[in-house]
C-alpha positions as CSV (number, residue, x, y, z in Angstrom):
1,X,143.8,92.0,96.3
2,X,143.7,88.2,97.0
3,X,141.7,86.8,99.9
4,X,142.8,83.5,101.4
5,X,141.1,81.5,104.1
6,X,143.4,79.5,106.5
7,X,142.7,77.4,109.6
8,X,146.1,78.2,111.1
9,X,146.4,79.6,114.6
10,X,147.2,83.3,115.0
11,X,150.5,82.8,117.0
12,X,152.0,80.4,114.4
13,X,151.1,82.4,111.2
14,X,153.9,84.2,109.4
15,X,152.5,87.5,108.1
16,X,153.5,91.2,107.8
17,X,150.6,92.3,110.0
18,X,148.4,90.2,112.4
19,X,145.1,92.0,113.1
20,X,143.7,91.1,116.5
21,X,140.3,92.4,117.8
22,X,140.0,93.9,121.3
23,X,136.6,94.5,123.0
24,X,135.8,97.6,125.0
25,X,137.3,97.3,128.5
26,X,140.3,95.5,127.0
27,X,138.4,92.3,126.5
28,X,140.2,89.6,124.5
29,X,138.6,86.7,122.6
30,X,140.0,83.2,122.6
31,X,142.2,83.7,119.5
32,X,143.7,86.8,121.0
33,X,144.2,85.2,124.3
34,X,146.2,82.5,122.6
35,X,148.4,85.1,120.9
36,X,148.8,86.9,124.2
37,X,149.8,83.6,126.0
38,X,152.4,82.9,123.3
39,X,153.9,86.3,124.0
40,X,154.1,85.7,127.7
41,X,151.3,88.2,128.4
42,X,153.0,91.0,126.5
43,X,149.8,92.1,124.7
44,X,147.7,92.3,127.9
45,X,150.6,94.1,129.7
46,X,150.6,96.8,126.9
47,X,146.8,97.1,127.1
48,X,147.0,97.7,130.9
49,X,149.0,100.8,130.2
50,X,145.8,102.3,128.8
51,X,147.0,103.0,125.2
52,X,143.9,101.3,123.8
53,X,140.6,100.6,125.6
54,X,138.9,98.7,122.8
55,X,136.4,101.3,121.7
56,X,135.0,101.0,118.1
57,X,137.7,102.0,115.6
58,X,140.6,102.4,118.0
59,X,143.9,101.0,116.7
60,X,147.3,100.3,118.3
61,X,150.3,99.0,116.3
62,X,152.8,96.8,118.1
63,X,156.2,95.7,117.0
64,X,158.6,92.9,117.9
65,X,156.3,90.9,120.1
66,X,158.1,87.7,121.3
67,X,157.2,84.2,120.1
68,X,154.9,85.5,117.3
69,X,155.8,84.9,113.6
70,X,153.9,88.1,112.7
71,X,156.2,91.0,112.0
72,X,153.8,93.4,113.7
73,X,150.4,93.2,115.5
74,X,147.6,95.6,114.9
75,X,145.2,95.7,117.9
76,X,141.7,96.8,116.7
77,X,139.0,98.1,118.9
78,X,135.5,96.5,118.3
79,X,133.6,98.1,121.2
80,X,131.1,96.2,123.4
81,X,130.4,92.7,122.2
82,X,126.7,93.0,122.6
83,X,126.5,96.3,120.8
84,X,128.6,95.6,117.6
85,X,126.2,96.1,114.7
86,X,126.7,96.5,110.9
87,X,127.3,100.2,111.2
88,X,130.0,99.8,113.8
89,X,131.5,96.9,112.0
90,X,132.0,99.1,109.0
91,X,133.8,101.6,111.2
92,X,136.0,98.9,112.7
93,X,137.0,97.5,109.3
94,X,137.5,101.1,107.9
95,X,139.9,101.8,110.7
96,X,141.9,98.7,110.0
97,X,142.0,99.4,106.3
98,X,143.2,103.0,106.9
99,X,146.0,101.8,109.1
100,X,147.1,98.9,106.8
101,X,147.2,101.3,103.8
102,X,150.1,103.1,105.3
103,X,152.1,100.0,106.4
104,X,154.7,98.0,104.5
105,X,154.4,94.3,103.9
106,X,152.5,92.5,101.2
107,X,149.9,90.8,103.4
108,X,147.8,91.0,106.6
109,X,145.9,88.4,108.6
110,X,142.6,88.9,110.4
111,X,141.8,86.8,113.4
112,X,138.1,87.7,113.8
113,X,136.7,84.2,114.5
114,X,135.4,85.3,117.9
115,X,133.8,88.6,116.8
116,X,130.0,88.6,116.8
117,X,128.2,91.1,114.7
118,X,124.5,91.7,115.4
119,X,122.1,90.0,112.9
120,X,125.1,88.7,110.9
121,X,126.3,85.1,110.8
122,X,129.9,84.1,110.1
123,X,129.3,84.3,106.3
124,X,127.7,87.8,106.4
125,X,130.3,89.2,108.8
126,X,133.3,88.0,106.7
127,X,131.7,89.0,103.4
128,X,131.2,92.6,104.5
129,X,134.8,92.6,105.9
130,X,136.2,91.4,102.5
131,X,134.0,93.8,100.5
132,X,135.1,96.8,102.6
133,X,138.8,95.9,102.5
134,X,138.7,95.4,98.7
135,X,136.8,98.6,98.2
136,X,139.3,100.5,100.4
137,X,142.1,99.7,97.9
138,X,140.2,101.3,95.0
139,X,141.9,104.3,93.3
140,X,141.0,106.1,90.0
141,X,144.1,107.7,88.7
142,X,143.8,107.0,85.0
143,X,144.1,110.6,84.0
144,X,146.7,111.7,86.5
145,X,150.2,112.3,85.2
146,X,151.5,111.1,88.6
147,X,149.9,107.8,89.6
148,X,149.0,106.9,93.1
149,X,151.5,105.0,95.1
150,X,151.3,101.3,94.3
151,X,149.4,99.3,97.0
152,X,151.8,97.2,99.0
153,X,149.0,95.1,100.4
154,X,148.4,92.2,98.0
155,X,146.9,89.5,100.1
156,X,144.5,89.3,103.1
157,X,144.5,86.1,105.2
158,X,141.3,85.2,107.0
159,X,141.9,83.0,110.0
160,X,139.2,80.6,111.2
161,X,138.6,77.1,112.6
162,X,137.6,74.2,110.4
163,X,133.9,74.4,111.2
164,X,133.9,78.0,109.9
165,X,136.0,77.3,106.8
166,X,133.1,76.7,104.3
167,X,131.3,79.9,105.3
168,X,134.5,81.9,105.2
169,X,135.4,80.6,101.7
170,X,132.0,81.2,100.3
171,X,131.9,84.7,101.8
172,X,135.4,85.5,100.4
173,X,134.4,84.2,96.9
174,X,131.1,86.2,96.8
175,X,132.7,89.3,98.3
176,X,135.6,89.3,95.8
177,X,133.1,89.1,92.9
178,X,131.0,91.9,94.3
179,X,134.0,94.1,94.9
180,X,135.1,93.5,91.3
181,X,131.7,94.5,90.1
182,X,131.7,97.6,92.3
183,X,135.2,98.7,91.0
184,X,134.0,98.2,87.4
185,X,130.9,100.3,88.1
186,X,133.0,103.0,89.8
187,X,135.5,103.1,86.9
188,X,132.7,103.7,84.4
189,X,131.1,106.4,86.6
190,X,134.3,108.2,87.1
191,X,135.3,108.4,83.5
192,X,134.9,111.8,81.8
193,X,131.8,112.2,79.5
194,X,133.9,113.0,76.5
195,X,135.1,109.4,76.7
196,X,132.3,107.5,78.3
197,X,129.4,108.0,75.8
198,X,126.7,105.5,74.7
199,X,128.9,103.7,72.2
200,X,131.7,103.4,74.8
201,X,129.3,101.7,77.3
202,X,128.1,99.3,74.5
203,X,131.8,98.4,73.9
204,X,132.3,97.7,77.6
205,X,129.4,95.3,77.5
206,X,130.9,93.5,74.5
207,X,134.3,93.3,76.2
208,X,132.5,91.7,79.2
209,X,131.1,89.1,76.9
210,X,134.6,88.3,75.6
211,X,136.0,88.0,79.1
212,X,133.4,85.7,80.5
213,X,131.6,82.7,79.1
214,X,127.8,82.7,78.8
215,X,127.1,86.3,77.9
216,X,125.5,87.4,74.7
217,X,125.4,91.1,73.8
218,X,123.3,92.9,71.2
219,X,123.2,96.6,70.4
220,X,119.9,98.3,69.3
221,X,121.1,101.4,67.5
222,X,118.9,104.4,66.6
223,X,117.8,102.9,63.3
224,X,116.6,99.8,65.1
225,X,114.9,101.9,67.8
226,X,113.1,103.9,65.2
227,X,111.8,100.7,63.6
228,X,110.6,99.6,67.1
229,X,108.8,102.9,67.6
230,X,110.9,104.0,70.6
231,X,109.8,107.6,70.2
232,X,110.4,108.6,73.9
233,X,113.9,107.2,73.9
234,X,114.8,109.0,70.6
235,X,113.4,112.2,71.9
236,X,116.2,112.3,74.4
237,X,119.1,111.2,72.1
238,X,118.1,113.3,69.1
239,X,119.7,116.5,70.5
240,X,123.2,115.0,70.7
241,X,125.9,114.2,68.2
242,X,126.4,111.0,70.1
243,X,123.9,108.3,69.0
244,X,121.9,106.6,71.6
245,X,121.4,102.8,71.9
246,X,119.9,100.1,74.1
247,X,122.5,97.5,75.1
248,X,120.9,94.0,75.4
249,X,122.8,91.5,77.5
250,X,121.7,87.9,78.0
251,X,123.3,85.5,80.4
252,X,122.0,81.9,80.4
253,X,123.4,80.2,83.5
254,X,120.1,78.5,84.5
255,X,118.0,75.9,83.0
256,X,117.1,76.2,79.2
257,X,113.8,77.9,78.8
258,X,113.7,79.1,82.4
259,X,112.3,82.6,82.7
260,X,115.0,85.2,83.3
261,X,115.3,88.0,85.8
262,X,115.9,91.4,84.2
263,X,117.9,94.4,85.2
264,X,117.3,97.7,83.4
265,X,119.8,100.6,83.9
266,X,119.5,104.3,83.1
267,X,122.6,105.2,81.1
268,X,122.5,109.0,80.4
269,X,126.2,109.5,79.9
270,X,125.8,113.3,80.3
271,X,122.7,115.2,81.3
272,X,122.7,118.9,80.6
273,X,118.9,118.9,81.1
274,X,118.5,119.6,77.3
275,X,116.5,122.7,76.5
276,X,115.4,122.7,80.2
277,X,119.0,123.5,80.9
278,X,120.4,122.7,84.4
279,X,122.3,125.4,86.4
280,X,126.0,125.4,85.6
281,X,127.2,124.9,89.2
282,X,128.0,121.2,89.7
283,X,126.9,120.2,86.2
284,X,130.1,118.2,85.8
285,X,128.6,115.6,88.1
286,X,126.0,114.9,85.6
287,X,128.5,112.4,84.1
288,X,127.2,110.2,86.9
289,X,123.7,110.0,85.4
290,X,124.7,106.7,83.7
291,X,125.4,105.0,87.1
292,X,122.2,103.0,86.8
293,X,123.6,101.3,83.7
294,X,127.1,101.1,85.2
295,X,125.7,99.3,88.2
296,X,123.9,96.8,86.0
297,X,127.2,96.2,84.2
298,X,128.9,95.8,87.5
299,X,126.3,93.3,88.8
300,X,126.7,91.3,85.6
301,X,130.4,91.2,86.1
302,X,129.8,89.8,89.6
303,X,127.3,87.2,88.3
304,X,129.6,86.2,85.5
305,X,132.6,85.8,87.9
306,X,130.4,83.6,90.1
307,X,128.7,81.8,87.2
308,X,125.4,81.9,89.1
309,X,122.8,79.3,88.0
310,X,120.2,81.8,86.8
311,X,119.1,83.3,83.6
312,X,119.5,87.1,83.5
313,X,118.8,89.9,81.0
314,X,120.4,93.3,81.2
315,X,119.1,96.3,79.3
316,X,121.1,99.5,79.3
317,X,119.3,102.6,78.1
318,X,122.2,104.7,76.9
319,X,121.9,108.3,75.6
320,X,123.3,111.8,76.0
321,X,120.9,114.6,76.8
322,X,122.1,117.8,75.0
323,X,120.6,121.1,73.9
324,X,120.8,121.8,70.2
325,X,118.7,122.8,67.2
326,X,117.6,119.1,67.0
327,X,116.8,118.8,70.6
328,X,113.3,118.0,72.0
329,X,111.4,121.1,73.2
330,X,109.1,121.4,76.2
331,X,105.6,120.9,74.9
332,X,106.6,118.3,72.3
333,X,104.4,115.1,72.2
334,X,106.0,111.7,71.4
335,X,104.7,108.2,70.9
336,X,106.4,105.5,73.0
337,X,107.1,101.9,72.0
338,X,104.0,100.9,73.9
339,X,101.8,103.2,71.8
340,X,101.1,105.5,74.7
341,X,101.7,109.2,74.0
342,X,103.8,111.5,76.3
343,X,103.7,115.3,76.6
344,X,107.3,116.4,77.4
345,X,106.8,119.3,79.8
346,X,110.5,119.3,81.0
347,X,113.3,117.9,79.0
348,X,115.3,117.4,82.2
349,X,113.0,114.6,83.1
350,X,114.6,112.5,80.4
351,X,115.6,109.3,82.4
352,X,112.0,108.1,82.5
353,X,111.7,108.6,78.7
354,X,114.6,106.3,77.9
355,X,113.5,103.8,80.6
356,X,109.8,103.6,79.5
357,X,110.7,102.3,76.1
358,X,113.3,100.0,77.5
359,X,110.8,98.5,80.0
360,X,108.5,97.9,77.1
361,X,111.2,96.1,75.2
362,X,111.8,93.9,78.3
363,X,108.4,92.4,77.8
364,X,109.7,90.2,75.0
365,X,111.9,88.2,77.4
366,X,108.9,87.2,79.5
367,X,110.9,88.0,82.7
368,X,110.1,86.6,86.1
369,X,110.8,90.0,87.6
370,X,112.3,93.4,86.4
371,X,114.3,95.8,88.5
372,X,115.2,99.1,86.9
373,X,118.0,101.2,88.4
374,X,118.3,104.9,87.8
375,X,119.7,108.2,89.1
376,X,116.2,109.5,88.5
377,X,115.2,112.3,90.8
378,X,116.8,115.0,93.0
379,X,113.6,114.6,95.1
380,X,115.0,111.2,96.3
381,X,118.0,113.0,97.7
382,X,115.7,115.4,99.6
383,X,113.7,112.5,100.9
384,X,116.4,110.0,101.8
385,X,119.7,111.8,101.6
386,X,122.8,109.9,100.5
387,X,122.6,106.8,102.7
388,X,119.6,105.0,101.3
389,X,118.2,104.3,97.9
390,X,114.5,104.8,97.1
391,X,112.5,101.7,96.2
392,X,109.0,101.4,94.7
393,X,107.2,98.7,92.8
394,X,104.0,96.9,91.7
395,X,104.8,93.6,93.5
396,X,105.2,93.7,97.3
397,X,106.9,90.3,97.3
398,X,109.6,91.6,94.9
399,X,110.0,94.8,97.0
400,X,110.5,92.7,100.2
401,X,113.1,90.6,98.4
402,X,115.0,93.7,97.5
403,X,114.7,95.3,100.9
404,X,116.0,92.0,102.5
405,X,118.9,91.8,100.0
406,X,119.8,95.4,100.9
407,X,119.9,94.7,104.6
408,X,122.1,91.6,104.2
409,X,124.4,93.4,101.8
410,X,124.7,96.5,103.9
411,X,123.4,98.5,100.9
412,X,120.0,99.5,102.1
413,X,116.9,100.8,100.3
414,X,113.6,102.2,101.7
415,X,110.2,101.7,100.2
416,X,108.1,104.7,99.2
417,X,104.4,104.5,98.3
418,X,103.0,104.0,94.8
419,X,99.4,104.9,95.5
420,X,97.0,105.5,92.6
421,X,96.3,109.0,93.8
422,X,99.7,110.1,92.7
423,X,99.0,109.0,89.1
424,X,96.6,111.9,88.7
425,X,99.5,114.3,88.9
426,X,100.7,113.0,85.5
427,X,97.5,113.9,83.7
428,X,97.9,115.8,80.4
429,X,95.2,117.7,78.5
430,X,97.0,116.8,75.2
431,X,98.5,113.4,75.6
432,X,98.0,110.1,77.5
433,X,100.6,111.2,80.1
434,X,102.8,114.1,81.0
435,X,106.5,113.4,81.8
436,X,106.5,115.3,85.1
437,X,103.9,115.5,87.9
438,X,104.7,118.9,89.4
439,X,106.8,119.8,92.5
440,X,105.2,117.4,95.0
441,X,106.4,113.8,95.5
442,X,108.8,113.9,92.6
443,X,110.3,110.5,93.2
444,X,106.9,108.9,93.5
445,X,105.4,110.5,90.4
446,X,108.5,109.5,88.4
447,X,107.9,105.9,89.5
448,X,104.2,106.3,88.7
449,X,105.3,107.2,85.1
450,X,107.4,104.1,84.8
451,X,104.7,101.9,86.3
452,X,102.5,102.6,83.3
453,X,105.1,100.7,81.2
454,X,105.6,97.8,83.6
455,X,102.1,96.3,83.8
456,X,103.0,93.1,82.1
457,X,105.5,91.9,84.7
458,X,106.6,92.0,88.3
459,X,108.5,95.3,88.6
460,X,110.5,97.4,91.0
461,X,112.3,100.7,90.7
462,X,115.5,101.7,92.5
463,X,116.2,105.5,92.6
464,X,119.9,105.8,93.3
465,X,120.2,109.5,92.8
466,X,121.6,109.9,96.3
467,X,123.7,106.8,96.6
468,X,125.4,106.3,93.3
469,X,128.1,108.9,93.8
470,X,129.6,111.3,96.4
471,X,129.4,115.0,95.5
472,X,132.0,117.6,95.7
473,X,135.4,117.9,97.4
474,X,138.3,115.5,97.3
475,X,136.1,112.5,98.0
476,X,133.9,113.0,94.9
477,X,133.4,109.9,92.9
478,X,131.2,106.9,92.1
479,X,130.3,104.6,95.0
480,X,129.6,101.3,93.1
481,X,126.1,101.1,94.7
482,X,123.8,99.3,94.4
483,X,125.9,96.4,93.0
484,X,126.0,94.7,96.5
485,X,122.2,94.9,96.8
486,X,121.5,93.7,93.2
487,X,124.0,90.9,93.5
488,X,122.6,89.7,96.8
489,X,119.1,89.7,95.3
490,X,120.4,87.4,92.5
491,X,122.3,85.2,94.9
492,X,119.1,84.7,96.8
493,X,117.3,83.8,93.6
494,X,120.0,81.3,92.6
495,X,119.6,79.5,95.9
């Protein structure tokens, strides 16, 4: 979908569908008043009949209005002007997208210059609009014998005055890149695990390097990982016929020698739980256990499309967790790349095992900050549900940067404590550390485990177990989160 910014006036624009906002109580902004005047008051006359009051998400489609070049007009309720916030704006845009999806015509124009969204300037308002419209057109029908109907809507026109044009254009450019990154992430997450295995993810990273300039990709195979002493990582991958790997991506868009930022993604392409086997019901959704790695790839795609002036490292910890005669047993003790030993009490707590060695490997890049992203704990879903990602870290400044990025991006996280008292739950009588901390505070103790391998740098951990995909039913599928949050964080750093 193409997004074009124009300074044309709504009544003079030739388009298949002109979208005009109406406030609650049938309140019209200046741009809509101009369109109404051009029609000789036809719009206000229709509104007076009571078909649309302007409440959030209401829509009314009008045809054959006089003196407008638009083939049709979609009136869109935006609620009370002093109450329109990000959540309601999402509903408004969602209602418009749902209606436009069922209409003919190759384009639509939005006249939202006068719309004010709480705590959002023109840039932030339009960026969320574009992201939501682009995301609404996503479809995954690769394995359907009958494909989805082709999307008729190819272009969205964003109307504004000249003073708003730079902000609108910047918002459209950033949002298009983020939407592309989210779609890439969703595609990877939705792929079946018999296709999307560790080597496949490595190949996708290589293809990304061929498609965009400035990306260098290296694959650390199991032989190399063995040489590096990555005993925790290999303990996970050894039960599978699919070899594990760490995918190393380096993008140098900043100054030469400038310290990079680093993103680390958990890429368990299928998680049976290993010997600590998961229940069968819903196990198909464990193909989404690689969404941390997928979101890092999606964020890289957005960064590469925008060619941000930063240096960035991506590390994807890719493995498959399977039960077999070669699989790790509960009670096994392994030595990590850092030299610390781990008693594996539960083989279903495998994400932290691949991540701990990957975090140790990140030290060699001397990063300014490291953010790891993982579908790590079911406890995070219990704590925060499916709306908010969990966030913990050893640097409060970094945590605040990520929280702020999530607010602006509409992709929120919530900080959980990382107090030293929780570390005691990981004590082992036989090794330096146990890989689980018991039934209490599971998200926190998982982060405590990772924190022991992140002492050499500023570090934060995003638990996206509740936000990376939607479970069950017809709506089941990857969400593309937290690509917006991560991209916003990097946009902030590039500024």
